[in-house]
C-alpha positions as CSV (number, residue, x, y, z in Angstrom):
1,M,0.1,0.3,0.2
2,I,1.1,3.2,-0.2
3,V,1.0,5.4,3.0
4,N,1.3,9.6,2.7
5,Y,1.7,11.5,6.5
6,T,-0.9,13.9,6.4
7,E,-2.1,16.7,8.8
8,S,-5.6,14.7,8.9
9,G,-3.3,11.2,9.9
10,W,-2.2,8.5,7.3
11,Q,-3.3,8.2,3.8
12,I,-3.6,4.8,2.7
13,I,-4.2,4.3,-0.9
14,T,-4.0,0.7,-2.1
15,Q,-2.2,-1.4,-4.4
16,R,-5.2,-2.3,-6.7
17,S,-6.5,1.3,-6.2
18,H,-2.8,2.9,-7.9
19,G,-2.5,-0.4,-11.0
20,L,-6.2,0.6,-11.6
21,L,-4.8,4.1,-12.0
22,A,-1.7,3.2,-14.0
23,A,-4.3,0.9,-16.4
24,Q,-5.9,4.4,-17.1
25,I,-3.0,6.6,-18.4
26,C,-1.8,3.7,-19.9
27,A,-5.1,3.3,-21.7
28,H,-5.7,7.3,-23.2
29,W,-1.7,5.3,-25.0
30,K,-1.7,7.0,-29.0
31,K,-3.5,4.6,-30.8
32,D,-0.6,4.6,-33.4
33,K,2.3,4.0,-31.1
34,Q,0.2,1.2,-28.7
35,P,2.1,-2.5,-28.4
36,S,0.8,-4.7,-31.0
37,R,-0.4,-7.0,-27.6
38,W,-2.4,-3.9,-27.1
39,I,-5.4,-5.4,-24.8
40,E,-2.7,-7.6,-22.5
41,T,-0.4,-5.1,-21.9
42,L,-3.2,-2.8,-20.5
43,I,-4.6,-5.8,-18.3
44,A,-0.9,-6.3,-17.5
45,T,-0.4,-2.6,-16.5
46,A,-4.0,-3.1,-14.0
47,E,-3.0,-6.0,-12.6
48,H,1.1,-5.8,-12.0
49,D,-0.1,-5.2,-8.6
50,D,-3.1,-7.3,-7.6
51,V,-1.5,-9.3,-5.6
52,Y,-1.4,-6.8,-2.7
53,N,-4.9,-7.0,-1.2
54,E,-4.2,-4.3,2.1
55,F,-7.6,-6.3,2.9
56,E,-6.3,-9.6,3.1
57,N,-2.6,-9.8,4.0
58,D,-0.9,-9.9,7.5
59,N,2.7,-7.9,6.9
60,L,1.0,-4.3,7.0
61,L,2.2,-2.4,10.1
62,N,6.0,-1.8,11.3
63,D,7.6,-2.8,14.9
64,Q,5.9,0.6,16.0
65,G,2.2,0.2,15.2
66,G,1.9,2.3,11.5
67,P,0.8,1.6,8.8
68,V,4.1,0.0,6.5
69,N,4.8,1.8,3.1
70,F,5.4,0.0,0.1
71,K,8.9,1.2,-0.2
72,N,9.6,-0.9,2.5
73,T,8.4,-4.0,2.1
74,D,10.3,-6.7,0.7
75,F,10.4,-9.5,-1.8
76,E,7.8,-12.5,-0.4
77,L,7.9,-16.0,-2.2
78,S,4.5,-16.8,-1.9
79,Y,3.4,-13.6,-2.6
80,G,5.9,-13.5,-6.4
81,E,4.4,-17.4,-7.0
82,R,0.9,-15.9,-6.5
83,L,1.3,-13.2,-8.8
84,I,2.7,-14.8,-11.9
85,A,0.3,-18.3,-11.2
86,M,-2.6,-15.7,-11.4
87,A,-0.8,-14.1,-14.6
88,E,0.1,-17.4,-16.2
89,T,-3.5,-19.0,-15.8
90,K,-4.8,-15.9,-17.9
91,S,-1.9,-15.5,-20.9
92,A,1.8,-16.1,-21.2
93,Y,2.4,-13.1,-22.6
94,I,0.5,-10.7,-19.5
95,A,3.3,-13.4,-17.7
96,L,6.2,-12.7,-19.4
97,L,5.2,-8.6,-18.8
98,I,4.7,-9.5,-15.0
99,S,8.1,-11.2,-14.8
100,R,9.5,-8.4,-16.2
101,H,8.1,-6.0,-13.3
102,I,8.7,-8.4,-10.3
103,Q,12.5,-8.2,-11.6
104,F,12.2,-4.6,-12.2
105,V,11.2,-4.5,-8.4
106,H,12.8,-6.9,-6.8
107,G,16.1,-7.1,-8.9
108,K,18.7,-6.7,-6.4
109,D,16.9,-8.6,-2.8
110,P,19.0,-11.4,-2.4
111,K,15.8,-13.2,-0.9
112,A,14.3,-12.9,-4.5
113,Q,17.3,-14.4,-6.9
114,K,15.8,-18.3,-6.8
115,F,12.9,-17.4,-8.0
116,I,14.0,-14.5,-10.3
117,S,16.3,-17.5,-11.9
118,N,12.9,-19.4,-12.0
119,L,10.6,-16.8,-14.3
120,I,13.7,-16.0,-16.2
121,T,14.1,-20.0,-17.2
122,K,10.2,-20.0,-17.8
123,E,10.1,-16.8,-20.4
124,K,11.5,-19.2,-22.9
125,S,8.1,-21.2,-22.8
126,W,6.0,-18.4,-22.6
127,T,7.2,-16.6,-25.2
128,K,7.4,-19.5,-27.6
129,F,3.8,-20.2,-26.0
130,A,2.6,-16.9,-26.5
131,H,4.2,-16.5,-30.0
132,T,6.2,-13.1,-29.7
133,S,9.8,-12.0,-29.4
134,K,12.1,-10.3,-26.5
135,R,11.4,-7.0,-28.3
136,E,7.8,-6.8,-28.4
137,V,7.7,-7.7,-24.7
138,D,10.4,-5.1,-24.3
139,R,8.2,-2.5,-25.8
140,S,5.3,-3.4,-23.8
141,Y,6.8,-3.7,-20.5
142,A,8.4,-0.4,-21.2
143,L,5.2,1.5,-21.2
144,L,3.8,-0.1,-18.3
145,E,6.7,0.4,-16.5
146,F,6.3,4.3,-17.6
147,C,2.6,4.3,-16.4
148,D,3.8,2.7,-13.1
149,A,5.9,5.3,-12.6
150,F,3.7,8.1,-12.8
151,S,0.6,6.8,-11.7
152,L,3.7,6.7,-8.1
153,L,4.0,10.0,-8.8
154,I,0.3,10.8,-8.3
155,C,-0.6,8.6,-5.7
156,Q,2.6,9.6,-3.6
157,G,2.2,13.4,-3.9
158,L,5.2,14.1,-5.3
159,V,3.4,16.3,-8.2
160,Q,5.8,19.4,-7.4
161,P,4.5,22.9,-6.8
162,E,5.3,26.3,-8.3
163,Q,5.0,24.3,-11.8
164,R,8.2,22.9,-11.2
165,K,9.2,20.2,-13.5
166,I,9.4,15.9,-12.6
167,E,10.8,13.5,-14.6
168,I,8.5,10.4,-15.0
169,S,10.2,8.1,-16.9
170,N,11.6,6.7,-20.1
171,G,8.9,5.4,-22.5
172,P,8.7,2.6,-25.2
173,D,10.9,5.2,-27.7
174,G,13.5,5.5,-25.1
175,K,12.4,9.5,-24.4
176,I,12.4,10.8,-21.4
177,Y,8.8,12.5,-20.2
178,D,8.4,14.8,-17.5
179,M,5.4,16.3,-16.0
180,H,4.5,19.6,-13.6
181,S,1.5,21.4,-12.7
182,R,-0.4,24.0,-14.2
183,G,-3.7,24.8,-12.2
184,E,-5.8,22.2,-12.3
185,R,-3.8,20.2,-14.7
186,L,-1.1,18.1,-14.9
187,I,0.8,18.6,-18.2
188,V,2.9,16.2,-19.7
189,F,6.1,16.4,-22.5
190,P,6.9,15.2,-24.7
191,W,2.9,14.9,-24.9
192,P,2.6,11.0,-25.7
193,F,-1.4,10.6,-25.6
194,E,-4.3,10.5,-28.5
195,T,-6.3,12.8,-26.6
196,N,-5.2,16.1,-25.9
197,L,-7.1,16.2,-22.7
198,F,-8.5,13.8,-20.2
199,S,-9.1,12.3,-16.9
200,V,-8.0,9.8,-14.6
201,T,-9.1,8.4,-10.9
202,Y,-7.8,7.3,-7.7
203,E,-8.9,6.3,-4.3
204,S,-8.1,6.9,-1.0
205,R,-8.3,6.5,3.0
206,T,-7.6,8.6,5.1
207,L,-7.3,7.1,9.2
208,S,-6.5,9.5,12.1
209,A,-4.6,7.0,14.3
210,L,-1.0,6.9,13.8
211,T,-0.6,3.3,15.9
212,F,-2.3,0.4,16.0
213,Q,-2.7,-2.1,18.4
214,S,-3.1,-5.1,15.8
215,T,-3.0,-6.1,12.3
216,A,-6.3,-6.4,12.4
217,Q,-7.5,-3.3,14.0
218,F,-5.6,-1.8,11.7
219,R,-7.8,-3.5,8.1
220,R,-11.0,-2.7,10.6
221,A,-10.3,1.1,10.2
222,V,-9.2,1.0,6.3
223,E,-12.3,-0.7,5.5
224,Q,-14.7,1.5,7.8
225,A,-13.3,4.7,6.9
226,E,-14.7,6.8,4.3
227,V,-13.7,6.9,0.6
228,V,-12.3,9.6,-1.2
229,T,-11.9,9.6,-4.8
230,H,-9.8,12.1,-7.0
231,V,-9.7,13.3,-10.3
232,I,-6.2,14.4,-12.2
233,K,-6.7,16.1,-15.4
234,I,-3.7,15.5,-17.8
235,A,-2.7,17.9,-20.3
236,N,-0.6,19.1,-23.2
237,T,-1.1,22.6,-22.6
């Protein structure tokens, strides 16, 4: 989960809400620049964090009783296995993209090395089953990673004030994209999307308590918290 400290308490954004925001961004990519396996790329972008469910998982609190931000979580084999199993039973191409994402996120984690090695071995079969190529998968994953990075910047509240620019990521074309705020809009340059203006949304919940006695207590607080929908306008000018 994404955890932001605010004057009102902990703002909680679930991994799945973040993933859905990434998919909304992806859905607006220029049609003539979309990967050939477009639907699978879009689905993988939406589901790349689906294995982490704040309403089911147990490792939600740190030693001080506060919520654990996603940056402070380590690789967990059971989560990785379940995420790949979910992807593999949908399509080999989606499994390839999810595999790439696990490698991107956990590539330097010693606990993930054996699992990642097995994924790399499986990628040969998945590539054959999907009738695809490394180049095609590279292009799709570059788009997924771009949309993931853009979504995370928004969800973490990292958009800079006073129209200061912040780098998003490299796109599938290798270009570096940045953004800045202008009034109620986020301006992206260079412009990679089909329409000149579109809106995306994500949900958050704010908890007034700063510490919790147990994961169960925290989970109840999240379930009972008011859901706030944030609307973000993304434009080229």
